[in-house]
C-alpha positions as CSV (number, residue, x, y, z in Angstrom):
1,M,188.2,-112.8,5.2
2,E,187.3,-109.3,4.0
3,S,189.7,-106.5,4.8
4,I,188.4,-103.4,6.6
5,W,188.6,-101.5,3.4
6,E,186.6,-104.1,1.5
7,R,183.9,-103.9,4.2
8,V,183.8,-100.1,4.1
9,E,183.9,-100.0,0.3
10,G,181.0,-102.5,0.2
11,Y,179.0,-100.4,2.7
12,A,179.6,-97.2,0.8
13,I,178.7,-98.8,-2.5
14,R,175.5,-100.2,-1.1
15,N,174.4,-97.2,0.9
16,F,175.8,-94.2,-0.9
17,K,175.5,-95.2,-4.6
18,I,179.3,-95.0,-5.1
19,S,180.0,-97.0,-8.2
20,S,182.6,-99.7,-8.0
21,R,183.5,-98.6,-11.5
22,D,184.7,-95.3,-10.0
23,N,187.3,-97.2,-7.9
24,R,188.9,-99.3,-10.7
25,N,192.0,-97.2,-11.4
26,T,192.6,-95.2,-8.3
27,G,191.3,-97.4,-5.5
28,F,188.6,-96.7,-3.1
29,R,190.7,-95.1,-0.4
30,Q,192.3,-92.7,-2.9
31,S,189.3,-91.8,-4.9
32,H,187.0,-91.2,-1.9
33,S,189.4,-90.2,0.8
34,G,188.1,-86.7,1.4
35,G,184.5,-87.6,2.0
36,L,185.4,-91.0,3.4
37,G,186.8,-89.5,6.6
38,E,183.6,-87.5,7.2
39,L,181.5,-90.6,6.4
40,L,183.4,-92.7,8.9
41,K,183.2,-90.1,11.6
42,A,179.4,-89.8,11.1
43,K,178.9,-93.5,11.2
44,I,181.1,-93.8,14.3
45,A,179.0,-91.2,16.1
46,E,175.8,-93.0,15.0
47,Y,177.0,-96.4,16.3
48,R,178.4,-94.9,19.5
49,E,174.9,-93.4,20.1
50,V,173.3,-96.8,19.7
51,V,175.8,-98.5,22.0
52,E,175.5,-95.8,24.7
53,S,171.7,-95.9,24.5
54,L,171.4,-99.7,24.9
55,S,174.1,-99.7,27.6
56,K,172.0,-97.2,29.5
57,K,168.8,-99.1,28.8
58,Y,170.1,-102.3,30.3
59,N,172.7,-100.8,32.7
60,M,175.5,-103.0,31.3
61,D,177.8,-103.4,28.3
62,F,177.1,-105.7,25.3
63,E,179.3,-108.5,26.5
64,R,177.4,-108.8,29.8
65,F,174.1,-108.5,28.0
66,K,175.1,-111.5,25.7
67,E,176.1,-113.5,28.8
68,L,172.7,-112.9,30.5
69,L,170.4,-113.2,27.4
70,G,168.5,-116.5,27.7
71,T,169.4,-117.0,31.3
72,Q,168.8,-114.0,33.6
73,L,167.3,-112.0,30.7
74,E,164.4,-113.9,29.1
75,L,164.3,-114.2,25.3
76,T,161.7,-111.7,24.3
77,W,161.2,-110.0,20.9
78,E,162.5,-106.8,22.4
79,H,165.6,-108.4,23.8
80,E,166.4,-110.2,20.6
81,K,165.8,-107.0,18.6
82,D,168.1,-105.0,20.9
83,Y,170.7,-107.8,20.8
84,L,170.8,-107.6,17.0
85,E,170.9,-103.8,16.9
86,W,173.6,-103.7,19.6
87,E,175.7,-106.4,18.0
88,E,175.6,-104.6,14.7
89,A,176.6,-101.3,16.3
90,V,179.5,-102.8,18.3
91,T,180.8,-104.7,15.2
92,N,180.5,-101.7,12.9
93,L,181.9,-99.3,15.4
94,Q,185.1,-101.5,15.5
95,I,185.3,-101.7,11.8
96,F,184.7,-98.0,11.1
97,E,187.1,-96.9,13.9
98,A,189.8,-99.2,12.5
99,A,189.2,-97.8,9.0
100,L,189.3,-94.2,10.2
101,N,192.6,-94.9,12.0
102,E,194.1,-96.5,8.9
103,L,192.9,-93.5,6.8
104,K,194.6,-91.1,9.2
105,E,197.8,-93.1,9.0
106,L,197.7,-93.1,5.2
107,R,197.2,-89.3,5.2
108,R,200.0,-88.9,7.8
109,H,202.4,-90.8,5.6
110,G,201.3,-88.9,2.5
111,R,199.9,-92.0,0.7
112,I,196.6,-90.3,0.1
113,D,195.3,-86.7,0.2
């Protein structure tokens, strides 16, 4: 199973053209720690917005939506599309919040700048 940092590093490499070659000697967290915190905060805000928007749209949280989908909520293209978007946002929100907390801990203990 991938660690939080492997997921974040993979995301950054895919989406922000950060070369894995840049990370060979110093490690991803150390070499990109300054901008990484800002990236994580921006992504957290983005995913929170998606979660809040869909929660308002359906007047429920994602877990309840999952329970009702296919039973009390019919399987429509819109519902399936919203399910996928919501699931991605909830999952990534957890990943990026955990990574940000770990980054804060590493900074607090002086392990990275």
